[in-house]
DRENDO-1510 file (C-alpha; in Angstrom, 1 decimal, always signed):
<recs>
REC; n; res; u; v; w
REC; 1; UNK; +27.5; +77.2; +24.5 .
REC; 2; UNK; +27.2; +74.4; +27.1 .
REC; 3; UNK; +27.1; +74.3; +30.8 .
REC; 4; UNK; +27.3; +71.9; +33.7 .
REC; 5; UNK; +24.1; +70.5; +35.2 .
REC; 6; UNK; +24.4; +72.7; +38.3 .
REC; 7; UNK; +24.9; +75.7; +36.0 .
REC; 8; UNK; +21.9; +74.7; +33.9 .
REC; 9; UNK; +19.6; +74.4; +36.9 .
REC; 10; UNK; +20.8; +77.7; +38.3 .
REC; 11; UNK; +20.3; +79.6; +35.0 .
REC; 12; UNK; +16.9; +78.0; +34.4 .
REC; 13; UNK; +15.8; +79.1; +37.9 .
REC; 14; UNK; +17.0; +82.6; +37.4 .
REC; 15; UNK; +15.2; +82.9; +34.0 .
REC; 16; UNK; +12.1; +81.4; +35.6 .
REC; 17; UNK; +12.1; +83.9; +38.4 .
REC; 18; UNK; +12.7; +86.9; +36.1 .
REC; 19; UNK; +10.0; +85.7; +33.7 .
REC; 20; UNK; +7.5; +85.3; +36.5 .
REC; 21; UNK; +8.1; +88.8; +37.9 .
REC; 22; UNK; +7.8; +90.3; +34.4 .
REC; 23; UNK; +4.6; +88.4; +33.7 .
REC; 24; UNK; +3.0; +89.7; +37.0 .
REC; 25; UNK; +3.8; +93.3; +36.0 .
REC; 26; UNK; +2.0; +93.1; +32.7 .
REC; 27; UNK; -1.6; +94.4; +32.4 .
REC; 28; UNK; -2.5; +91.4; +30.2 .
REC; 29; UNK; -1.6; +89.0; +33.0 .
REC; 30; UNK; -3.7; +91.0; +35.5 .
REC; 31; UNK; -6.7; +91.0; +33.2 .
REC; 32; UNK; -6.5; +87.3; +32.5 .
REC; 33; UNK; -6.1; +86.5; +36.2 .
REC; 34; UNK; -9.2; +88.6; +36.9 .
REC; 35; UNK; -11.0; +86.7; +34.1 .
REC; 36; UNK; -10.1; +83.4; +35.6 .
REC; 37; UNK; -11.4; +84.5; +39.0 .
REC; 38; UNK; -14.6; +85.7; +37.3 .
REC; 39; UNK; -15.0; +82.2; +35.8 .
REC; 40; UNK; -14.6; +80.7; +39.2 .
REC; 41; UNK; -17.1; +83.1; +40.7 .
REC; 42; UNK; -19.6; +82.3; +37.8 .
REC; 43; UNK; -19.3; +78.6; +38.2 .
REC; 44; UNK; -19.8; +78.8; +42.0 .
REC; 45; UNK; -22.6; +81.3; +41.6 .
REC; 46; UNK; -24.5; +79.0; +39.1 .
REC; 47; UNK; -24.1; +76.1; +41.5 .
REC; 48; UNK; -25.6; +78.2; +44.3 .
REC; 49; UNK; -28.5; +79.2; +42.2 .
REC; 50; UNK; -29.2; +75.6; +41.2 .
REC; 51; UNK; -29.1; +74.4; +44.8 .
REC; 52; UNK; -31.5; +77.2; +45.8 .
REC; 53; UNK; -33.9; +76.5; +43.0 .
REC; 54; UNK; -33.9; +72.8; +43.8 .
REC; 55; UNK; -34.5; +73.6; +47.5 .
REC; 56; UNK; -37.4; +75.8; +46.6 .
REC; 57; UNK; -39.0; +73.2; +44.4 .
REC; 58; UNK; -38.7; +70.5; +47.1 .
REC; 59; UNK; -40.2; +72.8; +49.7 .
REC; 60; UNK; -43.1; +73.7; +47.4 .
REC; 61; UNK; -44.1; +70.0; +46.9 .
REC; 62; UNK; -46.6; +69.1; +49.5 .
REC; 63; UNK; -46.4; +65.7; +51.2 .
REC; 64; UNK; -43.6; +63.2; +51.5 .
REC; 65; UNK; -44.3; +61.7; +48.1 .
REC; 66; UNK; -43.7; +65.0; +46.3 .
REC; 67; UNK; -40.5; +65.6; +48.2 .
REC; 68; UNK; -39.3; +62.1; +47.6 .
REC; 69; UNK; -40.0; +62.4; +43.8 .
REC; 70; UNK; -38.0; +65.7; +43.8 .
REC; 71; UNK; -35.1; +64.1; +45.6 .
REC; 72; UNK; -35.1; +61.3; +43.0 .
REC; 73; UNK; -35.1; +63.8; +40.2 .
REC; 74; UNK; -32.2; +65.7; +41.8 .
REC; 75; UNK; -30.1; +62.5; +42.2 .
REC; 76; UNK; -30.8; +61.4; +38.7 .
REC; 77; UNK; -29.8; +64.8; +37.3 .
REC; 78; UNK; -26.6; +64.8; +39.4 .
REC; 79; UNK; -25.7; +61.3; +38.2 .
REC; 80; UNK; -26.3; +62.3; +34.6 .
REC; 81; UNK; -23.9; +65.2; +35.1 .
REC; 82; UNK; -21.3; +62.9; +36.6 .
REC; 83; UNK; -21.5; +60.6; +33.5 .
REC; 84; UNK; -21.1; +63.7; +31.3 .
REC; 85; UNK; -18.0; +64.8; +33.2 .
REC; 86; UNK; -16.6; +61.2; +33.1 .
REC; 87; UNK; -17.3; +60.7; +29.4 .
REC; 88; UNK; -19.6; +57.9; +30.1 .
REC; 89; UNK; -17.2; +56.0; +32.3 .
REC; 90; UNK; -19.3; +54.6; +35.2 .
REC; 91; UNK; -16.3; +53.8; +37.4 .
REC; 92; UNK; -15.0; +57.3; +37.1 .
REC; 93; UNK; -18.5; +58.8; +37.6 .
REC; 94; UNK; -18.8; +56.9; +40.9 .
REC; 95; UNK; -15.4; +58.2; +42.0 .
REC; 96; UNK; -16.3; +61.8; +41.1 .
REC; 97; UNK; -19.4; +61.4; +43.3 .
REC; 98; UNK; -17.0; +61.5; +46.3 .
REC; 99; UNK; -16.1; +65.1; +45.5 .
REC; 100; UNK; -18.3; +67.9; +46.7 .
REC; 101; UNK; -20.5; +69.0; +43.8 .
REC; 102; UNK; -19.3; +72.6; +44.0 .
REC; 103; UNK; -15.7; +71.6; +43.8 .
REC; 104; UNK; -16.3; +69.2; +40.9 .
REC; 105; UNK; -18.1; +71.9; +38.9 .
REC; 106; UNK; -15.3; +74.4; +39.6 .
REC; 107; UNK; -12.6; +71.9; +38.6 .
REC; 108; UNK; -14.2; +70.9; +35.4 .
REC; 109; UNK; -15.0; +74.5; +34.4 .
REC; 110; UNK; -11.5; +75.7; +35.2 .
REC; 111; UNK; -10.0; +72.9; +33.1 .
REC; 112; UNK; -12.3; +73.8; +30.2 .
REC; 113; UNK; -11.0; +77.4; +30.1 .
REC; 114; UNK; -7.4; +76.8; +31.3 .
REC; 115; UNK; -5.9; +75.8; +27.9 .
REC; 116; UNK; -7.1; +79.1; +26.3 .
REC; 117; UNK; -6.0; +81.0; +29.4 .
REC; 118; UNK; -2.6; +79.6; +28.9 .
REC; 119; UNK; -2.6; +80.4; +25.2 .
REC; 120; UNK; -3.5; +84.1; +25.8 .
REC; 121; UNK; -1.0; +84.4; +28.7 .
REC; 122; UNK; +2.1; +82.4; +27.7 .
REC; 123; UNK; +2.2; +82.8; +23.9 .
REC; 124; UNK; +5.0; +85.3; +24.0 .
REC; 125; UNK; +7.3; +83.6; +26.5 .
REC; 126; UNK; +10.0; +83.2; +23.8 .
REC; 127; UNK; +8.5; +85.0; +20.8 .
REC; 128; UNK; +8.3; +88.3; +22.8 .
REC; 129; UNK; +12.0; +88.3; +23.4 .
REC; 130; UNK; +12.7; +87.3; +19.9 .
REC; 131; UNK; +10.6; +90.2; +18.6 .
REC; 132; UNK; +12.3; +92.8; +20.9 .
REC; 133; UNK; +15.8; +91.2; +20.4 .
REC; 134; UNK; +16.3; +91.2; +24.2 .
REC; 135; UNK; +17.0; +87.5; +23.9 .
REC; 136; UNK; +20.5; +88.4; +22.7 .
REC; 137; UNK; +21.4; +89.5; +26.2 .
REC; 138; UNK; +20.3; +86.2; +27.7 .
REC; 139; UNK; +22.1; +84.3; +25.0 .
REC; 140; UNK; +25.4; +85.8; +26.2 .
REC; 141; UNK; +24.9; +84.6; +29.7 .
REC; 142; UNK; +23.2; +81.2; +29.5 .
REC; 143; UNK; +22.4; +78.4; +27.1 .
REC; 144; UNK; +19.3; +78.3; +24.9 .
REC; 145; UNK; +18.2; +75.2; +26.6 .
REC; 146; UNK; +18.3; +76.8; +30.1 .
REC; 147; UNK; +16.6; +79.8; +28.7 .
REC; 148; UNK; +13.7; +77.9; +27.3 .
REC; 149; UNK; +13.4; +75.7; +30.4 .
REC; 150; UNK; +13.4; +78.8; +32.6 .
REC; 151; UNK; +10.7; +80.4; +30.5 .
REC; 152; UNK; +8.6; +77.2; +30.7 .
REC; 153; UNK; +9.0; +77.0; +34.5 .
REC; 154; UNK; +8.1; +80.7; +35.0 .
REC; 155; UNK; +4.9; +80.3; +33.1 .
REC; 156; UNK; +4.1; +77.0; +34.9 .
REC; 157; UNK; +4.5; +78.9; +38.3 .
REC; 158; UNK; +2.1; +81.6; +37.0 .
REC; 159; UNK; -0.5; +79.0; +36.0 .
REC; 160; UNK; -0.1; +77.2; +39.3 .
REC; 161; UNK; -0.6; +80.4; +41.3 .
REC; 162; UNK; -3.7; +81.4; +39.3 .
REC; 163; UNK; -5.2; +77.9; +39.7 .
REC; 164; UNK; -4.7; +78.3; +43.4 .
REC; 165; UNK; -6.3; +81.8; +43.5 .
REC; 166; UNK; -9.3; +80.4; +41.7 .
REC; 167; UNK; -10.2; +78.3; +44.7 .
REC; 168; UNK; -10.7; +81.3; +46.9 .
REC; 169; UNK; -14.0; +82.5; +45.4 .
REC; 170; UNK; -15.4; +78.9; +45.7 .
REC; 171; UNK; -14.8; +78.8; +49.4 .
REC; 172; UNK; -16.1; +82.4; +50.0 .
REC; 173; UNK; -19.2; +82.0; +47.9 .
REC; 174; UNK; -20.0; +78.6; +49.4 .
REC; 175; UNK; -19.5; +79.8; +52.9 .
REC; 176; UNK; -21.7; +82.8; +52.4 .
REC; 177; UNK; -24.6; +81.4; +50.4 .
REC; 178; UNK; -24.9; +77.7; +51.0 .
REC; 179; UNK; -26.6; +76.4; +54.2 .
REC; 180; UNK; -24.7; +73.6; +56.0 .
REC; 181; UNK; -21.5; +74.4; +53.9 .
REC; 182; UNK; -18.9; +71.8; +54.6 .
REC; 183; UNK; -15.8; +74.0; +54.9 .
REC; 184; UNK; -13.2; +71.4; +55.7 .
REC; 185; UNK; -14.4; +68.9; +53.1 .
REC; 186; UNK; -14.6; +71.6; +50.4 .
REC; 187; UNK; -11.1; +73.0; +51.1 .
REC; 188; UNK; -9.6; +69.5; +51.3 .
REC; 189; UNK; -11.2; +68.5; +47.9 .
REC; 190; UNK; -10.0; +71.8; +46.4 .
REC; 191; UNK; -6.5; +71.1; +47.5 .
REC; 192; UNK; -6.7; +67.6; +46.1 .
REC; 193; UNK; -7.8; +68.9; +42.6 .
REC; 194; UNK; -5.1; +71.7; +42.5 .
REC; 195; UNK; -2.2; +69.4; +41.5 .
REC; 196; UNK; -4.5; +67.7; +38.9 .
REC; 197; UNK; -5.2; +71.1; +37.4 .
REC; 198; UNK; -1.5; +72.1; +37.3 .
REC; 199; UNK; -0.3; +68.8; +35.8 .
REC; 200; UNK; -3.0; +69.0; +33.1 .
REC; 201; UNK; -2.1; +72.6; +32.4 .
REC; 202; UNK; +1.5; +71.6; +31.8 .
REC; 203; UNK; +0.5; +69.5; +28.8 .
REC; 204; UNK; -1.2; +72.6; +27.3 .
REC; 205; UNK; +1.8; +74.8; +28.2 .
REC; 206; UNK; +4.0; +72.5; +26.2 .
REC; 207; UNK; +1.9; +73.2; +23.1 .
REC; 208; UNK; +2.0; +76.9; +23.7 .
REC; 209; UNK; +5.8; +76.7; +24.2 .
REC; 210; UNK; +6.1; +75.0; +20.8 .
REC; 211; UNK; +4.2; +77.8; +19.2 .
REC; 212; UNK; +6.2; +80.5; +20.9 .
REC; 213; UNK; +9.5; +79.0; +19.8 .
REC; 214; UNK; +8.3; +78.7; +16.2 .
REC; 215; UNK; +7.4; +82.4; +15.8 .
REC; 216; UNK; +9.3; +85.6; +16.0 .
REC; 217; UNK; +6.5; +88.0; +16.7 .
REC; 218; UNK; +3.9; +87.9; +19.5 .
REC; 219; UNK; +1.0; +88.3; +17.2 .
REC; 220; UNK; +1.9; +85.2; +15.1 .
REC; 221; UNK; +2.7; +83.3; +18.3 .
REC; 222; UNK; -0.7; +84.0; +19.7 .
REC; 223; UNK; -2.5; +82.9; +16.5 .
REC; 224; UNK; -0.3; +79.7; +16.2 .
REC; 225; UNK; -0.9; +78.9; +19.9 .
REC; 226; UNK; -4.7; +79.0; +19.5 .
REC; 227; UNK; -4.5; +77.1; +16.3 .
REC; 228; UNK; -2.3; +74.4; +17.7 .
REC; 229; UNK; -4.5; +74.0; +20.7 .
REC; 230; UNK; -7.5; +73.6; +18.5 .
REC; 231; UNK; -5.6; +71.0; +16.4 .
REC; 232; UNK; -4.6; +69.1; +19.5 .
REC; 233; UNK; -8.2; +69.2; +20.7 .
REC; 234; UNK; -9.3; +67.6; +17.4 .
REC; 235; UNK; -6.7; +64.9; +17.9 .
REC; 236; UNK; -8.5; +63.9; +21.2 .
REC; 237; UNK; -11.7; +63.2; +19.2 .
REC; 238; UNK; -10.1; +60.7; +16.8 .
REC; 239; UNK; -11.5; +57.2; +16.7 .
REC; 240; UNK; -11.1; +54.0; +14.6 .
REC; 241; UNK; -7.8; +53.6; +12.8 .
REC; 242; UNK; -6.6; +57.0; +13.9 .
REC; 243; UNK; -7.6; +56.6; +17.6 .
REC; 244; UNK; -3.9; +56.4; +18.6 .
REC; 245; UNK; -3.4; +60.0; +17.7 .
REC; 246; UNK; -5.5; +61.0; +20.7 .
REC; 247; UNK; -2.6; +60.2; +23.0 .
REC; 248; UNK; -0.9; +63.3; +21.6 .
REC; 249; UNK; -3.6; +65.5; +23.2 .
REC; 250; UNK; -3.6; +66.6; +26.8 .
REC; 251; UNK; -7.4; +66.4; +26.6 .
REC; 252; UNK; -7.0; +62.6; +26.2 .
REC; 253; UNK; -5.2; +62.3; +29.5 .
REC; 254; UNK; -7.4; +64.7; +31.6 .
REC; 255; UNK; -10.0; +62.1; +32.7 .
REC; 256; UNK; -7.3; +59.8; +33.8 .
REC; 257; UNK; -6.0; +62.4; +36.3 .
REC; 258; UNK; -9.3; +61.9; +38.2 .
REC; 259; UNK; -9.3; +58.1; +38.2 .
REC; 260; UNK; -9.4; +56.4; +41.6 .
REC; 261; UNK; -6.6; +54.0; +40.7 .
REC; 262; UNK; -3.0; +55.0; +41.4 .
REC; 263; UNK; -1.8; +53.3; +38.3 .
REC; 264; UNK; -4.3; +55.1; +36.1 .
REC; 265; UNK; -3.4; +58.4; +37.7 .
REC; 266; UNK; +0.3; +57.8; +37.3 .
REC; 267; UNK; -0.1; +57.0; +33.6 .
REC; 268; UNK; -2.1; +60.1; +33.1 .
REC; 269; UNK; +0.4; +62.3; +34.9 .
REC; 270; UNK; +3.2; +60.8; +32.8 .
REC; 271; UNK; +1.2; +61.4; +29.7 .
REC; 272; UNK; +0.7; +65.1; +30.5 .
REC; 273; UNK; +4.3; +65.7; +31.6 .
REC; 274; UNK; +5.6; +63.7; +28.6 .
REC; 275; UNK; +3.6; +65.9; +26.2 .
REC; 276; UNK; +4.9; +69.1; +27.9 .
REC; 277; UNK; +8.5; +67.9; +27.4 .
REC; 278; UNK; +7.9; +66.6; +23.9 .
REC; 279; UNK; +6.1; +69.7; +22.5 .
REC; 280; UNK; +8.7; +72.0; +24.1 .
REC; 281; UNK; +11.6; +69.9; +22.8 .
REC; 282; UNK; +10.0; +69.9; +19.3 .
REC; 283; UNK; +9.9; +73.7; +19.3 .
REC; 284; UNK; +13.5; +73.7; +20.6 .
REC; 285; UNK; +14.7; +71.8; +17.5 .
REC; 286; UNK; +13.8; +75.0; +15.6 .
REC; 287; UNK; +14.8; +77.5; +18.3 .
REC; 288; UNK; +18.3; +76.1; +18.9 .
REC; 289; UNK; +19.4; +76.9; +15.3 .
REC; 290; UNK; +17.5; +80.1; +14.6 .
REC; 291; UNK; +19.1; +83.5; +14.2 .
REC; 292; UNK; +18.6; +85.7; +17.3 .
</recs>
């Protein structure tokens, strides 16, 4: 069953819209959205507590020498954190210093949890319909390629929306609890990190799409999704003669999305999008021939 390009795009968009609406109706999606918001609140709350503690210590140190020493310790600790986030890349660490600290901590925390959020939200995008046999109705009306593409786009829209919602607690907590909170600078920085989060998430979504197309049942798809993500994470740690395998992992491209250079950013974006397409296509090689 084949279709023209306009028909493919229309069918994929219809499947994406339906999948997004169905995902929003599930209790699992609601729980995981609340969990993601809780993570954002926790990251912001921890930062507020750290700022308060540092402020208390600086105030408690009598004299200008004590305050200066505390300020130096604070700056050294923040620089060490930037080097940790950048994987030891001094250039990237200097660029990360241009972000408000609260935004940087939220972005890195959300990216740390996002792959597993995707695995627990999107694992049944195809496997669920295979298990319930509802995919047979879709197969009569569109191509399998449009169906898989629509499912992928629907989950991508869900992840993008959740990533955007996660910014709200950061702004609210910062505005309430931080003195001299820079509202405009924080919102601007958050909006600049949102596309980074979404692009990076697409790489992980491709891995989960692969797992969902390989399995017929949701339970198996969930286990395979988590297992594949763990395997892909291990690839990002390779060095020596096997270092080239790291490019197969979205974790490898994540730091490049924050690089100051346009070329570095473009390469990282291409890497994440390429992995999304490649892993989804790899699963489609099995899905296109399987019995529905």
